[in-house]
C-alpha positions as CSV (number, residue, x, y, z in Angstrom):
1,M,40.7,-123.4,-43.9
2,K,42.2,-120.0,-44.5
3,I,40.3,-118.5,-41.5
4,K,41.6,-121.3,-39.2
5,R,45.2,-120.6,-40.3
6,L,44.7,-116.8,-39.9
7,I,43.3,-117.4,-36.4
8,I,46.3,-119.6,-35.5
9,I,48.7,-117.0,-36.8
10,L,47.0,-114.1,-35.0
11,S,46.8,-116.1,-31.8
12,T,50.5,-117.0,-32.0
13,L,51.4,-113.4,-32.8
14,T,49.3,-112.2,-29.8
15,L,51.1,-114.7,-27.5
16,V,54.5,-113.6,-28.7
17,I,53.7,-109.9,-28.3
18,S,52.3,-110.6,-24.8
19,I,55.5,-112.5,-23.8
20,I,57.7,-109.7,-25.2
21,A,55.6,-107.1,-23.3
22,S,55.9,-109.1,-20.1
23,I,59.6,-109.3,-20.4
24,I,59.9,-105.6,-21.1
25,I,57.7,-104.8,-18.0
26,I,59.7,-107.1,-15.8
27,N,63.0,-105.5,-16.9
28,I,61.6,-102.0,-16.3
29,I,60.6,-103.0,-12.8
30,K,64.0,-104.7,-12.1
31,N,65.8,-101.6,-13.4
32,K,63.6,-99.3,-11.3
33,N,64.4,-101.4,-8.2
34,K,68.1,-101.6,-9.1
35,N,68.2,-97.8,-9.6
36,K,66.5,-97.3,-6.2
37,I,69.1,-99.7,-4.6
38,D,72.0,-97.8,-6.3
39,E,70.5,-94.5,-5.1
40,T,70.2,-95.8,-1.6
41,Y,73.9,-97.0,-1.6
42,N,74.8,-93.4,-2.6
43,M,72.6,-91.9,0.1
44,I,74.1,-94.2,2.7
45,E,77.6,-93.3,1.6
46,Q,76.9,-89.6,1.8
47,N,75.2,-89.9,5.2
48,N,77.5,-92.5,6.7
49,I,77.8,-91.7,10.4
50,Q,80.3,-92.8,13.0
51,N,78.6,-91.7,16.2
52,T,75.0,-92.9,16.6
53,E,74.3,-90.7,19.6
54,N,71.1,-88.7,18.8
55,K,71.2,-89.7,15.1
56,D,68.4,-91.1,13.1
57,L,69.5,-94.4,11.5
58,V,66.8,-94.3,8.9
59,L,66.9,-92.4,5.6
60,A,64.1,-89.9,4.7
61,D,62.3,-92.5,2.6
62,G,62.2,-94.9,5.5
63,T,65.0,-97.1,4.2
64,M,67.5,-98.3,6.9
65,G,69.7,-100.5,4.8
66,I,70.4,-103.0,2.0
67,I,70.8,-106.7,2.1
68,K,72.6,-108.6,-0.7
69,I,72.9,-112.4,-1.1
70,E,74.9,-113.1,-4.2
71,K,74.4,-116.9,-4.2
72,I,70.6,-116.5,-4.8
73,G,70.9,-113.3,-6.8
74,F,69.1,-111.3,-4.2
75,E,69.4,-107.6,-3.3
76,S,66.8,-105.5,-1.6
77,L,66.1,-102.4,0.5
78,I,65.4,-102.9,4.2
79,Q,62.8,-100.9,6.2
80,D,62.4,-100.8,9.9
81,G,59.4,-102.9,11.0
82,T,57.8,-106.2,10.0
83,D,54.1,-105.2,9.4
84,L,52.5,-106.4,6.1
85,K,52.8,-102.9,4.6
86,I,56.5,-103.0,4.9
87,L,56.9,-106.8,4.1
88,D,54.9,-106.4,0.8
89,N,57.6,-104.0,-0.5
90,Y,60.8,-104.5,1.4
91,V,62.8,-106.7,3.7
92,G,61.7,-105.8,7.2
93,H,63.9,-105.3,10.3
94,F,62.6,-106.6,13.6
95,K,62.5,-103.4,15.6
96,N,63.6,-105.0,18.8
97,S,66.8,-106.3,17.2
98,S,70.1,-104.6,16.6
99,I,70.8,-102.3,13.7
100,F,74.5,-102.9,13.4
101,D,76.3,-104.6,16.3
102,G,74.8,-107.7,17.8
103,N,72.0,-109.7,16.1
104,V,70.5,-107.9,13.1
105,A,67.2,-109.8,12.6
106,L,65.3,-109.4,9.3
107,A,62.1,-110.9,7.8
108,A,60.7,-111.1,4.3
109,H,58.0,-113.0,2.4
110,N,58.8,-116.3,0.8
111,N,58.0,-115.4,-2.7
112,S,59.7,-114.7,-6.0
113,K,60.2,-111.0,-5.1
114,F,62.0,-111.8,-1.9
115,W,63.2,-115.0,-0.2
116,K,61.7,-117.8,-2.3
117,N,65.3,-119.1,-2.8
118,L,66.5,-118.6,0.8
119,N,66.3,-122.3,1.3
120,K,69.1,-122.8,-1.3
121,L,71.7,-121.2,1.0
122,S,74.3,-123.4,2.6
123,N,76.8,-123.0,5.5
124,G,79.6,-120.7,4.3
125,D,77.5,-118.6,1.9
126,K,77.9,-114.9,2.3
127,I,75.3,-112.3,3.2
128,I,76.2,-108.6,2.9
129,Y,74.4,-106.0,5.0
130,T,74.8,-102.2,4.5
131,C,73.4,-99.4,6.6
132,L,74.3,-95.9,7.7
133,L,76.8,-97.3,10.2
134,G,78.8,-99.3,7.5
135,T,78.8,-102.6,5.8
136,K,79.2,-106.1,7.3
137,T,79.7,-109.4,5.6
138,Y,78.3,-112.5,7.3
139,E,78.9,-116.2,6.6
140,V,75.9,-118.6,7.0
141,F,76.4,-121.0,9.9
142,N,72.9,-122.1,11.0
143,I,69.9,-123.1,8.8
144,K,66.9,-124.5,10.5
145,I,63.1,-124.7,10.6
146,I,61.6,-123.1,13.7
147,S,58.1,-122.6,15.0
148,S,56.3,-119.4,13.9
149,D,56.2,-118.4,17.6
150,D,59.8,-119.1,18.4
151,W,61.5,-115.7,18.8
152,S,64.6,-117.0,20.6
153,L,66.9,-116.6,17.5
154,I,66.2,-112.9,17.1
155,Q,67.4,-112.1,20.6
156,N,70.4,-109.8,20.8
157,S,73.8,-111.4,21.0
158,N,77.3,-110.3,22.0
159,K,78.4,-111.8,18.6
160,N,77.7,-109.9,15.3
161,L,75.0,-112.0,13.7
162,I,72.4,-111.6,11.0
163,T,69.2,-113.6,11.3
164,L,66.9,-114.0,8.3
165,I,63.4,-115.4,8.8
166,T,60.7,-116.3,6.2
167,C,57.6,-118.5,6.0
168,V,57.9,-122.1,4.9
169,H,55.7,-122.7,1.9
170,G,52.5,-124.6,2.7
171,K,53.4,-124.8,6.5
172,P,51.9,-121.7,8.2
173,S,53.2,-122.7,11.6
174,E,56.8,-123.0,10.5
175,R,59.6,-120.5,9.6
176,L,62.9,-120.9,7.8
177,C,65.6,-119.3,9.8
178,V,69.1,-118.6,8.3
179,Q,71.8,-117.2,10.5
180,G,75.2,-115.7,9.6
181,I,78.1,-114.6,11.7
182,E,80.3,-111.7,10.8
183,V,83.6,-112.6,9.0
């Protein structure tokens, strides 16, 4: 009887320690990411450019900007490109889309690290985009499911738009597309 009780106590203690350790590790990772984002804001501020002629719009570490969506508690660095190496660690920028004026098109995985909650956005929600050319605030106006081979919404525009694209969970041939217009 005493051995069973001791095993239960030790098992419970091990579980509690594991939970506490997991929380600490998650907070360390979040703080590291937040520090990297803060560092990038500072680098962007120091390197802000007005004339893009013959200028590189990507920082030395490959970062080209930051996206922030307060409604879903999301903030992340953006790197140029949408290959899996980039998308595993960052929000990716479609290389054929605008960097500042026109349609800025971005992609990210639909997971807890990135856009798992993108589907919770509604018309009128704000998206903030910062890069070496400045900061723009967009208001969501279009949310729709598109085919995985529909690239029409990332085409350039004479309006300042931001287009966010992510997978639809369990539906590999579909993508969630959220668009915002500059306010």
